[in-house]
N, C-alpha and C positions, 0 to 999 in steps of 0.2 A: 438554554443549555445551546442553542448556536445561533448565531445571527444568521438574518437573513441577505444572502448573495446575491445583487440586481443580477448579476452574469450567471448567472445557474437558473434556470427556465423554471416557474413551479407548475407542478404537473400531478398526479395522481399515479403513481406507479404502478398500484394494484388495487380494483377494487373486490374487496373478499367478502363471502358472505358463509352462512354457519348453518348447520342442520344442530337438531335438538339433540344432544347427547345427554344419559345418565350420569350421576355425578356424585360423590359422597359430600362434596363441599359446598352442598345447598340444600333447603329444605324444600325446594319447589318442589312436585311430584314429577313437572315434564324434563325436569331438568336442568342444561344449559344449551346457551347457543355462541359460546365462545369460541369454539374451536370455529375460527374463521380462514379461510382458505381463498385464494385467488382464482377467479374465475375468469375466461378467455372470452367473454360474449358480452354485449349492450345489457347494462341493469336498468329497470324503470326505476327510481326514485322518484318518493309524493311523500305528503303531509301525512303522517299512517292513524291519526287521530288522536283523541287525550289520554293521557298516562293513565295506566290502572286499566285500560280496554285494549290498546293498540301496541304493538310491538314496532320493529324496525320500520325505517323508513323505505328499505331497498327489498324490490320483489324477492322471495324465496329466500329471503333471512329470519332465521329462528332471532325471536328475544322470549325466553321462558316467563322469568321472574317480572311478572309485568308490575308489580309493588313498586319496583325500585327502578326498572330500566324500561326503554322503549317510551313510547308517545312523541309528541307532535316536538316538544324542547328536548329529546332526545334521539331524534329521528335517526341519526347518522352520529358515529365517531370516527372522528377523524385521530390519528399517529403520525409523525414526521419519521421517515427512515431514517434519517439523519438520529436522532435519538436513539432507536432501536440497533444503529451503532455502538452509540457511547457504552450503551444497557451489553449488547454482546462482548466488549471486552472487558466489563466491568465482571458480567458471570461468568466468562470465559466459557462461554454456550454460543451455539448458531439459532438465531433467534430469527425466523422468515417472516415476510410480509404477512399481518393477520396475526400474528403470536399474540397478542395482546390485546385480541380480540375488536382490533381496529374494523369499519368497515373501508377505510379508504387508507391509503399506506401513504404518505406522500412526499414530494422531494421538490427544496428550495422552497421553503414555504415555515415562516418560524410560526409552528402552530401553538403554542404556548405561549408565544410574544401577541399573537392576535387579541384585537380590544371585542369586547364582549360589544355584540350589534356590528362586528365588523363582517361584511358579506361579500360570497366567492361566487363568483361565475366557475363553474366548472362543466366546461366543454362549450356547447353551443346551447344549449337547454337550459340547465338544471342552477338556479338559483338558491344558495345558501345561507344564513347566518348563526355566528357564533355564539352558543348561549351561556355556555358553562363547562368546567373541567370534568374530567371522570374521576369521580369518588371511589378509592381503591375500598374492594371487598372482597370474602373470603373465598368465592368461587375464585377471583382471581390468583388470590395468594395460592390457591390449593392446584390451578389448574399452571402455574410457574412451577411449582413446588419448590420455592428457594428459600429457606429458612428464614424469617423475620420480615418477609415480603414489606408485609404492609406498612410498616415501620420505615424501611429501606425507599420505597416508593414516595412517601409520604413527604420524606427529607429529602428527596431528590426535585420534589415539586415541580416536575415534567410530565401533567396529565394527560396531554394530550386534550382536543377538544369536542365535544357533544355540538349539533348544529341544528338548527329547525330548515325545512324546506318551505322556502316562499315561492319559489316558481316550478314547478314539477319537471321532471328531463329524463333522457335515457343518457347514461356515463358509460364506459369502461375506462380499463388502462390504458394509460397513455395520455388520458386528456388533459390541458390546460386546465391551470388553478389562475383566475384572472382576479384579483382584489379591486372590486369596485366600487366599495365604499367601506370610509376608516371613520367611527366617530372620532369626536373631541371631548376625552376624558381618558383616566387612566387607568380604568379596570381590565386590565388582562386576563387571560386564560389562568395564567400562574397567580397573578396578584388574588384573583378571586378562590382559587385555588387555597394558598395559602391562607385568606381569612377564613374560608370555612375548615379550616383544620389547626394547623401550628400559629396562626398569629390571629386569633379572635378580633382582637383590639381595633382589626381594619374593616372589621364589619360593615360600621355606620357608610365607609368610601366608596363603599359597592353601586350601594344606591345611585352614585353618578350614572350607571349604566342604563338607566330609565327603564323603557320598556321592553327592552332587548332582553335585559336580564334575566333569567331562568325564575318561574315565581317560584319556587323553593327557596331560592337564595335570596328571594326580596322578603318573603315571611322570615328567613331567619336573620337575616341585617336588621328590619324593622324591629322584630322581638328583641333583639340585643340592645338595640339604640333605646326602647322602651326602656330596658331594665336597667339602663347605665342612667337613664334620667330617673327614676326616682329616687 
């Protein structure tokens, strides 16, 4: 949705964290932590632990439904401010940083064009690795309150990126983001999203991302390839 512009420095506009709150749009007893708000202090980011047992990589940030969210391979969620701006115009409403439940609202970085396995240095300490796109759920749809939101979000294919923590560190709003490694394959966040949603025939090609690929995406792709081979 946006081209990377080298004259626009890549940065984290805001670091956003959320507290658990009740929601009619989830069957998780703990509610949801989707209501992320910018914080004006440093936030410690670490690998939280295995999915199903651990939540967010950001200290103080709530992830409630551990079946589908959180864990080492979904420790941090990033969404581009430029893409939020496009959605603002399309929806005719303001979308504050954190509106999509993202931990990092970025500027000047093509989040959906990021390659699986791409590594970002955020600030001076934190090293993140891109793992997968966000797949929209009914909690997200309920939170936004937009009619047909799941279909609309899926068709747009600008899902934002989940990242794992390779080197922990403190981050704060305004930190620079430097892409320090770009792997040699075609599998971007948007490509993997389309493969997992609207263009399943792309699934075998996502395996080119190798070990960096989210384990669930790998299993899905292998299962699809095996079924097609029969």
